[in-house]
MMTF fields as JSON, N, C-alpha, C and O atoms, coordinates in Angstrom:
{
  "mmtfVersion": "1.0.0",
  "mmtfProducer": "UNKNOWN",
  "numBonds": 363,
  "numAtoms": 364,
  "numGroups": 91,
  "numChains": 1,
  "numModels": 1,
  "chainsPerModel": [1],
  "groupsPerChain": [91],
  "chainIdList": ["A"],
  "bondAtomList": [4, 2, 8, 6, 12, 10, 16, 14, 20, 18, 24, 22, 28, 26, 32, 30, 36, 34, 40, 38, 44, 42, 48, 46, 52, 50, 56, 54, 60, 58, 64, 62, 68, 66, 72, 70, 76, 74, 80, 78, 84, 82, 88, 86, 92, 90, 96, 94, 100, 98, 104, 102, 108, 106, 112, 110, 116, 114, 120, 118, 124, 122, 128, 126, 132, 130, 136, 134, 140, 138, 144, 142, 148, 146, 152, 150, 156, 154, 160, 158, 164, 162, 168, 166, 172, 170, 176, 174, 180, 178, 184, 182, 188, 186, 192, 190, 196, 194, 200, 198, 204, 202, 208, 206, 212, 210, 216, 214, 220, 218, 224, 222, 228, 226, 232, 230, 236, 234, 240, 238, 244, 242, 248, 246, 252, 250, 256, 254, 260, 258, 264, 262, 268, 266, 272, 270, 276, 274, 280, 278, 284, 282, 288, 286, 292, 290, 296, 294, 300, 298, 304, 302, 308, 306, 312, 310, 316, 314, 320, 318, 324, 322, 328, 326, 332, 330, 336, 334, 340, 338, 344, 342, 348, 346, 352, 350, 356, 354, 360, 358],
  "bondOrderList": [1, 1, 1, 1, 1, 1, 1, 1, 1, 1, 1, 1, 1, 1, 1, 1, 1, 1, 1, 1, 1, 1, 1, 1, 1, 1, 1, 1, 1, 1, 1, 1, 1, 1, 1, 1, 1, 1, 1, 1, 1, 1, 1, 1, 1, 1, 1, 1, 1, 1, 1, 1, 1, 1, 1, 1, 1, 1, 1, 1, 1, 1, 1, 1, 1, 1, 1, 1, 1, 1, 1, 1, 1, 1, 1, 1, 1, 1, 1, 1, 1, 1, 1, 1, 1, 1, 1, 1, 1, 1],
  "groupList": [{"groupName": "MET", "atomNameList": ["N", "CA", "C", "O"], "elementList": ["N", "C", "C", "O"], "formalChargeList": [0, 0, 0, 0], "bondAtomList": [1, 0, 2, 1, 3, 2], "bondOrderList": [1, 1, 2], "singleLetterCode": "M", "chemCompType": "L-PEPTIDE LINKING"}, {"groupName": "LYS", "atomNameList": ["N", "CA", "C", "O"], "elementList": ["N", "C", "C", "O"], "formalChargeList": [0, 0, 0, 0], "bondAtomList": [1, 0, 2, 1, 3, 2], "bondOrderList": [1, 1, 2], "singleLetterCode": "K", "chemCompType": "L-PEPTIDE LINKING"}, {"groupName": "ASP", "atomNameList": ["N", "CA", "C", "O"], "elementList": ["N", "C", "C", "O"], "formalChargeList": [0, 0, 0, 0], "bondAtomList": [1, 0, 2, 1, 3, 2], "bondOrderList": [1, 1, 2], "singleLetterCode": "D", "chemCompType": "L-PEPTIDE LINKING"}, {"groupName": "ILE", "atomNameList": ["N", "CA", "C", "O"], "elementList": ["N", "C", "C", "O"], "formalChargeList": [0, 0, 0, 0], "bondAtomList": [1, 0, 2, 1, 3, 2], "bondOrderList": [1, 1, 2], "singleLetterCode": "I", "chemCompType": "L-PEPTIDE LINKING"}, {"groupName": "GLU", "atomNameList": ["N", "CA", "C", "O"], "elementList": ["N", "C", "C", "O"], "formalChargeList": [0, 0, 0, 0], "bondAtomList": [1, 0, 2, 1, 3, 2], "bondOrderList": [1, 1, 2], "singleLetterCode": "E", "chemCompType": "L-PEPTIDE LINKING"}, {"groupName": "LEU", "atomNameList": ["N", "CA", "C", "O"], "elementList": ["N", "C", "C", "O"], "formalChargeList": [0, 0, 0, 0], "bondAtomList": [1, 0, 2, 1, 3, 2], "bondOrderList": [1, 1, 2], "singleLetterCode": "L", "chemCompType": "L-PEPTIDE LINKING"}, {"groupName": "SER", "atomNameList": ["N", "CA", "C", "O"], "elementList": ["N", "C", "C", "O"], "formalChargeList": [0, 0, 0, 0], "bondAtomList": [1, 0, 2, 1, 3, 2], "bondOrderList": [1, 1, 2], "singleLetterCode": "S", "chemCompType": "L-PEPTIDE LINKING"}, {"groupName": "ASN", "atomNameList": ["N", "CA", "C", "O"], "elementList": ["N", "C", "C", "O"], "formalChargeList": [0, 0, 0, 0], "bondAtomList": [1, 0, 2, 1, 3, 2], "bondOrderList": [1, 1, 2], "singleLetterCode": "N", "chemCompType": "L-PEPTIDE LINKING"}, {"groupName": "GLY", "atomNameList": ["N", "CA", "C", "O"], "elementList": ["N", "C", "C", "O"], "formalChargeList": [0, 0, 0, 0], "bondAtomList": [1, 0, 2, 1, 3, 2], "bondOrderList": [1, 1, 2], "singleLetterCode": "G", "chemCompType": "PEPTIDE LINKING"}, {"groupName": "PHE", "atomNameList": ["N", "CA", "C", "O"], "elementList": ["N", "C", "C", "O"], "formalChargeList": [0, 0, 0, 0], "bondAtomList": [1, 0, 2, 1, 3, 2], "bondOrderList": [1, 1, 2], "singleLetterCode": "F", "chemCompType": "L-PEPTIDE LINKING"}, {"groupName": "GLN", "atomNameList": ["N", "CA", "C", "O"], "elementList": ["N", "C", "C", "O"], "formalChargeList": [0, 0, 0, 0], "bondAtomList": [1, 0, 2, 1, 3, 2], "bondOrderList": [1, 1, 2], "singleLetterCode": "Q", "chemCompType": "L-PEPTIDE LINKING"}, {"groupName": "VAL", "atomNameList": ["N", "CA", "C", "O"], "elementList": ["N", "C", "C", "O"], "formalChargeList": [0, 0, 0, 0], "bondAtomList": [1, 0, 2, 1, 3, 2], "bondOrderList": [1, 1, 2], "singleLetterCode": "V", "chemCompType": "L-PEPTIDE LINKING"}, {"groupName": "ALA", "atomNameList": ["N", "CA", "C", "O"], "elementList": ["N", "C", "C", "O"], "formalChargeList": [0, 0, 0, 0], "bondAtomList": [1, 0, 2, 1, 3, 2], "bondOrderList": [1, 1, 2], "singleLetterCode": "A", "chemCompType": "L-PEPTIDE LINKING"}, {"groupName": "TRP", "atomNameList": ["N", "CA", "C", "O"], "elementList": ["N", "C", "C", "O"], "formalChargeList": [0, 0, 0, 0], "bondAtomList": [1, 0, 2, 1, 3, 2], "bondOrderList": [1, 1, 2], "singleLetterCode": "W", "chemCompType": "L-PEPTIDE LINKING"}, {"groupName": "PRO", "atomNameList": ["N", "CA", "C", "O"], "elementList": ["N", "C", "C", "O"], "formalChargeList": [0, 0, 0, 0], "bondAtomList": [1, 0, 2, 1, 3, 2], "bondOrderList": [1, 1, 2], "singleLetterCode": "P", "chemCompType": "L-PEPTIDE LINKING"}, {"groupName": "THR", "atomNameList": ["N", "CA", "C", "O"], "elementList": ["N", "C", "C", "O"], "formalChargeList": [0, 0, 0, 0], "bondAtomList": [1, 0, 2, 1, 3, 2], "bondOrderList": [1, 1, 2], "singleLetterCode": "T", "chemCompType": "L-PEPTIDE LINKING"}, {"groupName": "HIS", "atomNameList": ["N", "CA", "C", "O"], "elementList": ["N", "C", "C", "O"], "formalChargeList": [0, 0, 0, 0], "bondAtomList": [1, 0, 2, 1, 3, 2], "bondOrderList": [1, 1, 2], "singleLetterCode": "H", "chemCompType": "L-PEPTIDE LINKING"}, {"groupName": "ARG", "atomNameList": ["N", "CA", "C", "O"], "elementList": ["N", "C", "C", "O"], "formalChargeList": [0, 0, 0, 0], "bondAtomList": [1, 0, 2, 1, 3, 2], "bondOrderList": [1, 1, 2], "singleLetterCode": "R", "chemCompType": "L-PEPTIDE LINKING"}, {"groupName": "TYR", "atomNameList": ["N", "CA", "C", "O"], "elementList": ["N", "C", "C", "O"], "formalChargeList": [0, 0, 0, 0], "bondAtomList": [1, 0, 2, 1, 3, 2], "bondOrderList": [1, 1, 2], "singleLetterCode": "Y", "chemCompType": "L-PEPTIDE LINKING"}],
  "groupTypeList": [0, 1, 2, 3, 4, 5, 6, 4, 2, 7, 2, 5, 1, 3, 3, 2, 8, 2, 9, 6, 3, 8, 4, 6, 4, 0, 10, 4, 11, 12, 5, 3, 5, 12, 12, 7, 10, 8, 4, 13, 1, 4, 2, 14, 11, 5, 8, 14, 7, 5, 3, 10, 5, 5, 1, 3, 7, 4, 6, 1, 12, 2, 3, 15, 16, 17, 11, 17, 3, 16, 5, 4, 17, 2, 6, 1, 2, 18, 7, 10, 3, 10, 7, 1, 3, 1, 5, 3, 15, 7, 8],
  "groupIdList": [1, 2, 3, 4, 5, 6, 7, 8, 9, 10, 11, 12, 13, 14, 15, 16, 17, 18, 19, 20, 21, 22, 23, 24, 25, 26, 27, 28, 29, 30, 31, 32, 33, 34, 35, 36, 37, 38, 39, 40, 41, 42, 43, 44, 45, 46, 47, 48, 49, 50, 51, 52, 53, 54, 55, 56, 57, 58, 59, 60, 61, 62, 63, 64, 65, 66, 67, 68, 69, 70, 71, 72, 73, 74, 75, 76, 77, 78, 79, 80, 81, 82, 83, 84, 85, 86, 87, 88, 89, 90, 91],
  "secStructList": [7, 3, 3, 3, 7, 5, 7, 6, 6, 1, 1, 5, 7, 3, 3, 6, 6, 3, 3, 7, 3, 3, 3, 7, 2, 2, 2, 2, 2, 2, 2, 2, 2, 2, 7, 7, 6, 6, 7, 7, 6, 6, 7, 6, 6, 7, 7, 7, 7, 2, 2, 2, 2, 2, 2, 6, 6, 7, 7, 2, 2, 2, 2, 2, 2, 2, 2, 2, 2, 2, 2, 2, 2, 6, 6, 7, 7, 2, 2, 2, 2, 2, 2, 2, 2, 2, 2, 2, 2, 2, 7],
  "xCoordList": [-11.399, -10.179, -9.996, -9.886, -9.965, -9.817, -8.495, -8.005, -7.932, -6.662, -6.529, -7.419, -5.422, -5.141, -4.953, -4.236, -5.598, -5.511, -4.341, -3.912, -3.844, -2.807, -3.399, -4.372, -2.804, -3.238, -2.675, -1.948, -3.005, -2.487, -0.966, -0.326, -0.381, 1.078, 1.732, 2.932, 0.954, 1.409, 1.806, 2.626, 1.219, 1.357, 0.13, -0.895, 0.24, -0.922, -2.055, -1.844, -3.236, -4.407, -5.018, -5.429, -5.075, -5.593, -6.887, -6.938, -7.925, -9.214, -9.624, -9.703, -9.884, -10.265, -9.266, -9.654, -7.968, -6.92, -6.702, -5.967, -7.328, -7.175, -6.895, -7.205, -6.304, -6.037, -7.343, -8.345, -7.324, -8.476, -8.401, -7.366, -9.49, -9.577, -10.549, -11.629, -10.156, -11.048, -10.558, -9.598, -11.223, -10.884, -9.444, -9.082, -8.628, -7.195, -6.62, -5.433, -7.425, -6.869, -6.168, -5.036, -6.807, -6.199, -5.002, -4.06, -5.03, -3.892, -2.695, -1.571, -2.941, -1.877, -1.33, -0.121, -2.211, -1.786, -0.876, 0.168, -1.267, -0.456, 0.922, 1.921, 0.983, 2.273, 3.16, 4.366, 2.564, 3.333, 3.868, 5.044, 3.019, 3.438, 4.477, 5.262, 4.482, 5.471, 6.811, 7.808, 6.839, 8.036, 9.071, 8.754, 10.294, 11.396, 11.815, 11.62, 12.381, 12.812, 13.788, 14.651, 13.631, 14.484, 13.905, 14.471, 12.796, 12.193, 11.292, 11.027, 10.815, 9.931, 10.717, 11.16, 10.892, 11.639, 11.012, 11.724, 9.691, 8.982, 9.138, 9.056, 9.361, 9.498, 10.416, 9.933, 11.72, 12.673, 12.567, 13.066, 11.923, 11.781, 10.585, 10.513, 9.645, 8.44, 8.795, 9.547, 8.262, 8.488, 8.823, 9.888, 7.936, 8.121, 9.152, 9.413, 9.73, 10.73, 10.182, 10.858, 8.975, 8.331, 9.102, 9.095, 9.755, 10.528, 11.592, 11.816, 12.238, 13.258, 12.653, 13.25, 11.481, 10.847, 10.454, 10.59, 9.97, 9.564, 10.763, 10.666, 11.89, 13.092, 13.644, 14.233, 13.456, 13.998, 12.918, 13.126, 11.778, 10.68, 10.22, 10.096, 9.966, 9.446, 8.036, 7.339, 7.633, 6.299, 5.239, 5.523, 4.024, 2.908, 2.728, 2.41, 2.925, 2.787, 3.821, 3.496, 5.059, 6.106, 5.798, 5.998, 5.318, 4.968, 3.799, 3.828, 2.773, 1.61, 2.026, 1.542, 2.908, 3.388, 4.078, 3.829, 4.936, 5.656, 4.692, 4.816, 3.736, 2.742, 1.956, 1.747, 1.526, 0.757, 1.545, 1.001, 2.813, 3.66, 3.777, 3.646, 4.024, 4.255, 2.968, 3.006, 1.843, 0.581, 0.232, -0.301, 0.533, 0.279, 1.141, 0.723, 2.336, 3.186, 2.485, 2.759, 1.577, 0.828, -0.619, -1.509, -0.841, -2.162, -3.249, -4.403, -2.878, -3.853, -4.116, -3.19, -5.377, -5.766, -5.731, -6.547, -4.787, -4.604, -5.891, -6.235, -6.606, -7.814, -8.885, -9.555, -9.055, -10.028, -9.592, -10.413, -8.323, -7.814, -7.892, -8.224, -7.59, -7.663, -9.084, -9.27, -10.085, -11.473, -11.831, -12.563, -11.333, -11.599, -11.001, -11.625, -9.826, -9.187, -10.012, -10.202, -10.499, -11.331, -12.602, -13.028, -13.222, -14.434, -14.163, -14.975, -13.029, -12.683, -12.407, -12.876, -11.649, -11.263, -12.419, -12.424, -13.393, -14.516, -15.668, -16.667, -15.52, -16.494, -17.789, -18.709],
  "yCoordList": [6.164, 6.411, 5.282, 4.114, 5.63, 4.614, 4.789, 5.902, 3.66, 3.66, 2.296, 1.451, 2.104, 0.809, -0.218, 0.024, -1.359, -2.412, -3.338, -3.518, -3.916, -4.935, -6.288, -6.381, -7.329, -8.682, -9.072, -8.297, -10.249, -10.739, -10.886, -10.91, -10.985, -11.092, -9.724, -9.641, -8.649, -7.269, -6.972, -6.091, -7.711, -7.41, -6.613, -6.621, -5.925, -5.211, -6.189, -7.248, -5.846, -6.69, -6.32, -5.179, -7.292, -7.083, -7.874, -9.069, -7.188, -7.842, -7.491, -6.317, -8.515, -8.331, -7.448, -6.607, -7.648, -6.937, -5.495, -4.764, -5.07, -3.683, -3.669, -4.622, -2.568, -2.425, -2.44, -1.873, -3.085, -3.076, -1.837, -1.563, -1.098, 0.097, -0.205, -0.753, 0.156, -0.09, 0.592, 1.362, 0.302, 0.861, 0.478, -0.699, 1.491, 1.217, 1.632, 1.419, 2.213, 2.732, 1.653, 1.858, 0.533, -0.512, -1.141, -1.587, -1.181, -1.659, -0.731, -1.196, 0.564, 1.536, 1.41, 1.503, 1.199, 1.02, -0.196, -0.137, -1.293, -2.512, -2.29, -2.772, -1.569, -1.293, -0.427, -0.656, 0.563, 1.416, 0.605, 0.714, -0.197, -0.961, -2.034, -2.421, -2.507, -3.513, -2.896, -3.606, -1.58, -0.903, -0.637, -0.527, -0.543, -0.081, 1.288, 1.598, 2.09, 3.416, 3.286, 2.409, 4.181, 4.191, 3.477, 3.562, 2.774, 2.034, 2.895, 2.52, 4.031, 4.907, 6.098, 6.931, 6.181, 7.279, 8.632, 9.604, 8.695, 9.947, 10.434, 11.636, 9.525, 9.869, 8.836, 7.86, 9.038, 8.047, 7.756, 6.733, 8.646, 8.431, 7.531, 6.941, 7.423, 6.617, 5.141, 4.631, 4.471, 3.046, 2.793, 3.199, 2.131, 1.984, 0.933, 0.802, 0.2, -0.829, -1.775, -2.041, -2.279, -3.103, -4.387, -4.858, -4.948, -6.166, -5.906, -6.734, -4.762, -4.382, -4.317, -4.813, -3.712, -3.59, -4.941, -5.185, -5.813, -7.144, -7.969, -8.74, -7.81, -8.567, -8.154, -8.974, -6.881, -6.438, -6.406, -5.837, -7.009, -7.147, -5.822, -5.691, -4.835, -3.548, -3.731, -4.683, -2.829, -2.894, -2.564, -1.948, -2.987, -2.7, -1.188, -0.708, -0.442, 1.017, 1.638, 2.561, 1.147, 1.674, 1.362, 2.203, 0.167, -0.221, 0.626, 1.124, 0.788, 1.597, 3.035, 3.65, 3.568, 4.939, 5.083, 6.043, 4.137, 4.219, 4.064, 4.774, 3.14, 2.954, 4.245, 4.676, 4.857, 6.097, 7.189, 7.867, 7.351, 8.377, 8.159, 9.102, 6.915, 6.657, 6.72, 7.118, 6.345, 6.497, 7.974, 8.385, 8.767, 10.202, 10.859, 11.854, 10.328, 10.88, 10.775, 11.554, 9.803, 9.622, 10.112, 9.681, 11.003, 11.609, 10.593, 10.755, 9.568, 8.559, 8.728, 8.971, 8.598, 8.732, 7.351, 6.484, 7.16, 5.854, 5.375, 4.197, 6.273, 5.864, 5.333, 4.35, 5.966, 5.477, 4.145, 3.249, 4.02, 2.78, 1.64, 0.513, 1.924, 0.904, 0.352, -0.856, 1.225, 0.782, -0.064, -1.045, 0.291, -0.503, -1.894, -2.876, -1.986, -3.293, -4.141, -5.335, -3.537, -4.27, -4.777, -5.903, -3.942, -4.364, -5.545, -6.466, -5.523, -6.614, -7.899, -8.965, -7.815, -9.017, -9.592, -10.786, -8.759, -9.251, -9.732, -10.245, -9.562, -10.052, -9.336, -9.654],
  "zCoordList": [-6.103, -6.826, -7.85, -7.478, -9.115, -10.16, -10.883, -11.072, -11.28, -12.01, -12.683, -12.588, -13.354, -13.979, -12.873, -11.902, -13.026, -12.015, -12.298, -13.438, -11.218, -11.314, -10.964, -10.216, -11.51, -11.186, -9.817, -9.197, -9.362, -8.077, -8.109, -7.058, -9.31, -9.468, -9.636, -9.898, -9.489, -9.689, -11.139, -11.398, -12.069, -13.49, -13.918, -13.235, -15.051, -15.56, -15.815, -16.407, -15.381, -15.579, -16.928, -17.14, -17.835, -19.188, -19.339, -19.051, -19.794, -20.055, -21.473, -21.834, -22.275, -23.679, -24.425, -25.236, -24.143, -24.855, -24.427, -25.09, -23.326, -22.868, -21.371, -20.657, -20.911, -19.491, -18.711, -19.147, -17.569, -16.684, -15.797, -15.189, -15.727, -14.896, -13.759, -13.98, -12.551, -11.418, -10.163, -10.188, -9.075, -7.772, -7.427, -7.442, -7.116, -6.949, -5.598, -5.349, -4.731, -3.476, -2.649, -2.212, -2.432, -1.607, -2.319, -1.664, -3.638, -4.416, -4.183, -3.993, -4.199, -3.961, -2.543, -2.33, -1.581, -0.187, -0.077, 0.572, -0.707, -0.655, -1.266, -0.733, -2.374, -3.012, -2.12, -2.026, -1.469, -0.567, 0.606, 0.952, 1.211, 2.392, 2.066, 2.931, 0.842, 0.436, 0.062, -0.073, -0.106, -0.61, 0.484, 1.668, 0.039, 0.872, 0.353, -0.822, 1.213, 0.788, -0.375, -0.391, -1.348, -2.524, -3.725, -4.814, -3.565, -4.669, -5.548, -6.69, -5.056, -5.813, -6.31, -5.519, -7.606, -8.225, -7.89, -7.64, -7.885, -7.649, -6.212, -5.957, -5.277, -3.858, -3.203, -2.63, -3.28, -2.775, -1.276, -0.808, -0.528, 0.92, 1.227, 2.305, 0.284, 0.481, 0.56, -0.27, 1.544, 1.746, 3.199, 3.665, 3.929, 5.368, 5.803, 6.999, 4.886, 5.258, 6.329, 7.323, 6.135, 7.158, 7.456, 8.593, 6.468, 6.699, 7.759, 8.642, 7.666, 8.642, 10.053, 11.009, 10.178, 11.493, 12.059, 13.258, 11.197, 11.669, 12.118, 13.072, 11.433, 11.793, 13.15, 13.854, 13.528, 14.819, 15.901, 16.972, 15.623, 16.587, 17.176, 18.394, 16.313, 16.764, 17.31, 16.956, 18.156, 18.744, 17.695, 16.668, 17.98, 17.081, 16.933, 15.845, 18.008, 17.96, 17.022, 16.275, 17.049, 16.17, 14.703, 13.826, 14.453, 13.083, 12.584, 11.458, 13.418, 13.047, 12.77, 11.819, 13.584, 13.39, 12.034, 11.305, 11.703, 10.426, 9.247, 8.249, 9.357, 8.297, 8.097, 6.964, 9.183, 9.117, 8.374, 7.502, 8.721, 8.095, 6.591, 5.81, 6.187, 4.767, 3.952, 2.787, 4.523, 3.806, 3.651, 2.621, 4.674, 4.582, 3.512, 2.918, 3.251, 2.179, 0.823, -0.09, 0.703, -0.539, -0.379, -1.112, 0.572, 0.812, 1.14, 0.743, 1.851, 2.27, 3.77, 4.543, 4.171, 5.569, 6.219, 5.904, 7.119, 7.768, 8.431, 8.331, 9.107, 9.82, 8.877, 9.195, 7.726, 6.752, 6.153, 5.955, 5.871, 5.279, 6.276, 5.909, 7.534, 8.574, 8.67, 8.82, 8.584, 8.631, 7.419, 7.553, 6.239, 5.038, 5.167, 4.765, 5.708, 5.889, 6.853, 6.621, 7.923, 8.871, 8.216, 8.473, 7.356, 6.663, 5.748, 5.662, 5.065, 4.151, 4.917, 4.52, 6.012, 6.728, 7.562, 7.861, 7.937, 8.721, 7.846, 8.348, 6.528, 5.581, 5.646, 4.892]
}
Protein backbone atom coordinates (compact mmCIF):
# COMPACT_ATOMS: atom_id res chain seq x y z
CA UNK A 1 0.00 0.00 0.00
CA UNK A 2 1.63 3.25 -1.12
CA UNK A 3 0.67 6.80 -0.26
CA UNK A 4 2.20 10.13 0.70
CA UNK A 5 4.64 9.61 3.55
CA UNK A 6 4.82 11.60 6.75
CA UNK A 7 7.96 12.55 8.61
CA UNK A 8 8.64 11.47 12.19
CA UNK A 9 6.90 14.73 13.25
CA UNK A 10 3.77 13.75 11.23
CA UNK A 11 4.45 16.52 8.71
CA UNK A 12 4.45 15.89 4.98
CA UNK A 13 7.76 14.34 3.98
CA UNK A 14 9.31 16.37 1.14
CA UNK A 15 12.26 15.10 -0.89
CA UNK A 16 13.80 17.26 -3.61
CA UNK A 17 10.81 19.62 -3.45
CA UNK A 18 8.18 16.90 -3.96
CA UNK A 19 6.03 14.70 -1.77
CA UNK A 20 7.65 11.44 -0.76
CA UNK A 21 5.63 8.39 -1.80
CA UNK A 22 6.20 5.06 -0.09
CA UNK A 23 4.85 2.20 1.95
CA UNK A 24 2.18 3.68 4.20
CA UNK A 25 0.32 0.84 5.91
CA UNK A 26 2.14 1.02 9.24
CA UNK A 27 1.99 4.82 9.12
CA UNK A 28 -1.79 4.59 8.76
CA UNK A 29 -1.97 2.09 11.63
CA UNK A 30 -0.01 4.46 13.87
CA UNK A 31 -2.31 7.36 13.01
CA UNK A 32 -5.40 5.29 13.77
CA UNK A 33 -4.05 4.04 17.09
CA UNK A 34 -3.06 7.56 18.16
CA UNK A 35 -6.52 8.93 17.37
CA UNK A 36 -9.45 9.58 19.64
CA UNK A 37 -13.01 9.27 18.45
CA UNK A 38 -14.18 12.39 16.64
CA UNK A 39 -10.80 13.33 15.17
CA UNK A 40 -11.45 11.80 11.72
CA UNK A 41 -14.00 13.74 9.69
CA UNK A 42 -14.50 10.80 7.31
CA UNK A 43 -15.29 8.40 10.18
CA UNK A 44 -16.00 10.15 13.50
CA UNK A 45 -16.26 6.81 15.34
CA UNK A 46 -12.73 5.77 14.31
CA UNK A 47 -10.18 6.13 17.09
CA UNK A 48 -9.64 3.66 19.92
CA UNK A 49 -9.07 6.28 22.67
CA UNK A 50 -6.10 4.26 23.94
CA UNK A 51 -5.03 6.98 26.38
CA UNK A 52 -8.37 6.58 28.14
CA UNK A 53 -7.89 2.80 28.42
CA UNK A 54 -4.37 3.15 29.77
CA UNK A 55 -5.48 5.66 32.41
CA UNK A 56 -8.11 3.27 33.79
CA UNK A 57 -5.75 0.26 33.67
CA UNK A 58 -7.79 -1.86 31.25
CA UNK A 59 -6.62 -5.39 30.64
CA UNK A 60 -4.44 -6.28 27.69
CA UNK A 61 -7.35 -8.29 26.25
CA UNK A 62 -9.67 -5.24 26.37
CA UNK A 63 -7.07 -3.03 24.71
CA UNK A 64 -6.38 -5.64 22.01
CA UNK A 65 -10.11 -5.99 21.37
CA UNK A 66 -10.55 -2.25 20.90
CA UNK A 67 -7.47 -2.01 18.65
CA UNK A 68 -8.78 -4.88 16.52
CA UNK A 69 -12.19 -3.20 16.10
CA UNK A 70 -10.77 0.16 15.06
CA UNK A 71 -8.23 -1.29 12.63
CA UNK A 72 -11.01 -3.32 11.03
CA UNK A 73 -13.00 -0.08 10.52
CA UNK A 74 -10.19 0.91 8.15
CA UNK A 75 -10.06 -2.54 6.49
CA UNK A 76 -6.86 -3.54 8.23
CA UNK A 77 -6.27 -7.13 9.40
CA UNK A 78 -5.07 -7.02 13.01
CA UNK A 79 -3.38 -10.42 12.76
CA UNK A 80 -1.28 -9.40 9.77
CA UNK A 81 -0.36 -6.07 11.33
CA UNK A 82 0.53 -7.71 14.63
CA UNK A 83 2.98 -9.98 12.80
CA UNK A 84 4.55 -7.01 10.99
CA UNK A 85 5.09 -5.21 14.27
CA UNK A 86 6.76 -8.31 15.72
CA UNK A 87 9.06 -8.53 12.70
CA UNK A 88 10.07 -4.89 13.08
CA UNK A 89 10.68 -5.06 16.83
CA UNK A 90 12.60 -8.37 16.65
CA UNK A 91 14.88 -7.00 13.94
